[in-house]
Structures are given as structure tokens and as C-alpha cells.
C-alpha positions in Angstrom: -21.2 17.6 -27.6 -25.0 18.2 -27.2 -26.8 15.6 -25.2 -30.3 14.8 -26.3 -33.0 13.1 -24.2 -36.2 11.9 -25.8 -39.4 11.5 -23.8 -43.1 11.2 -24.1 -43.5 7.7 -25.6 -45.9 5.1 -24.3 -48.7 2.8 -25.2 -51.5 4.1 -27.3 -54.4 2.6 -29.2 -54.5 2.8 -33.0 -55.8 6.2 -34.0 -54.5 7.8 -30.9 -52.0 10.6 -30.3 -48.7 11.1 -28.5 -46.4 14.1 -28.2 -42.7 13.4 -28.0 -40.1 15.8 -26.7 -36.4 16.0 -27.4 -34.6 18.1 -24.8 -31.0 19.2 -25.5 -28.4 20.0 -22.9 -27.1 22.9 -24.9 -28.3 25.4 -27.5 -29.7 23.9 -30.7 -30.7 27.2 -32.4 -28.0 26.7 -35.0 -29.0 23.2 -35.9 -31.3 21.5 -38.3 -32.9 18.7 -36.2 -34.4 15.4 -37.2 -36.5 12.6 -35.7 -35.7 9.0 -36.5 -37.3 5.7 -35.5 -36.2 2.1 -35.3 -38.7 -0.7 -35.3 -37.8 -4.2 -34.1 -35.7 -6.0 -36.7 -35.4 -2.9 -38.9 -32.8 -0.2 -39.6 -33.2 3.2 -38.1 -35.0 5.4 -40.5 -35.4 9.2 -40.8 -39.0 10.4 -40.5 -38.9 14.2 -40.1 -36.7 17.3 -40.2 -37.0 20.8 -38.9 -34.6 23.6 -39.9 -33.3 26.4 -37.8 -36.0 28.7 -39.2 -38.8 26.1 -38.8 -39.2 24.6 -42.2 -40.3 21.0 -41.9 -39.9 17.9 -44.1 -41.5 14.5 -43.5 -41.1 11.0 -44.7 -44.0 9.6 -46.7 -44.8 7.1 -44.0 -45.7 9.9 -41.5 -46.6 12.9 -43.7 -50.0 14.3 -42.8 -50.0 12.6 -39.4 -46.9 13.9 -37.6 -46.0 17.5 -37.0 -42.5 18.7 -36.0 -42.0 21.9 -34.0 -39.2 23.5 -32.0 -38.7 25.9 -29.2 -35.2 27.2 -29.4 -35.5 29.1 -26.1 -36.2 25.8 -24.4 -33.7 23.9 -26.4 -36.5 21.4 -27.2 -37.9 19.8 -30.3 -41.3 18.2 -30.4 -43.0 15.6 -32.5 -46.8 15.6 -32.4 -48.0 12.2 -33.6 -51.6 11.8 -34.6 -53.6 9.0 -36.2 -51.1 6.5 -34.9 -50.9 3.1 -36.6 -49.5 -0.2 -35.3 -46.7 0.2 -37.9 -45.6 3.3 -36.0 -44.4 1.1 -33.2 -40.7 1.8 -32.7 -38.1 3.5 -30.6 -38.0 7.2 -31.5 -34.8 9.3 -31.5 -33.9 12.8 -32.2 -30.5 14.2 -33.4 -28.9 16.9 -35.5 -29.0 16.6 -39.2 -26.6 15.3 -40.3 -26.7 13.1 -37.2 -24.0 13.5 -34.7 -23.0 10.0 -33.6 -22.0 11.4 -30.2 -25.5 12.7 -29.5 -27.7 9.7 -29.9 -29.8 9.2 -26.8 -31.7 6.1 -25.6 -34.8 7.1 -27.5 -38.4 6.7 -26.3 -40.6 3.7 -27.0 -43.8 4.2 -28.8 -46.2 1.2 -28.9 -49.4 1.4 -30.9 -51.6 -1.5 -30.1 -55.2 -2.4 -29.1 
């Protein structure tokens, strides 16, 4: 039932940074939240998780470069993306974990290119 809207994507040069936001229409304080991405021609993949109490987990592909955080009062989850690489180019999505198929948004496009 929660609607999720991703924002903050854009075009950035390799080595640059972006901060993505995931705004929820309702309270997310009970939920473990995750970020996913889908590159052209590839399946959607999980990249990061943040639990209700703020514990984080990352896929090897982004570990050490991306940082997940949440502000439950604002019903928003953030993904700080540093040291971006061309292979990070994808549409980025957020959702509950496990994912609620009713809550997928349109995602936000991240393009890393010189």
C-alpha cells in the first residue's frame, strides 16, 4: 500500500557523487528497506539494505562506495553514491524487503559517463 518515489538521479562523470532519495507516502518505520538497480539488458539486482534500526548491508559491487541511510520521521530513505563508475549506470529503485510488488515506482536514472 506504500507508494515509493525515487529521485536524485542524473548524469555524473566517473568518480563523481549523487544522492538518491526514496520518499514514501506512508510510514516506513516498521520496514526493512532496500535499494535495487537495473542496467540496460540486465535483471534488476539488489544493492543495499537498511533495517528498521539502521543496520546496513551492501552488495559487493557497491560496498565501500555507497551508503544507505534513513529518516523515519520524513519517511525517506537515502542512497549516497560516491566514486561512481560507468558500470553503475542503471535505473535505481527502492522498496521494502522483501519487495512489495505493489510498491515499485518508476525509479530514477543514474548515468555515469564522461
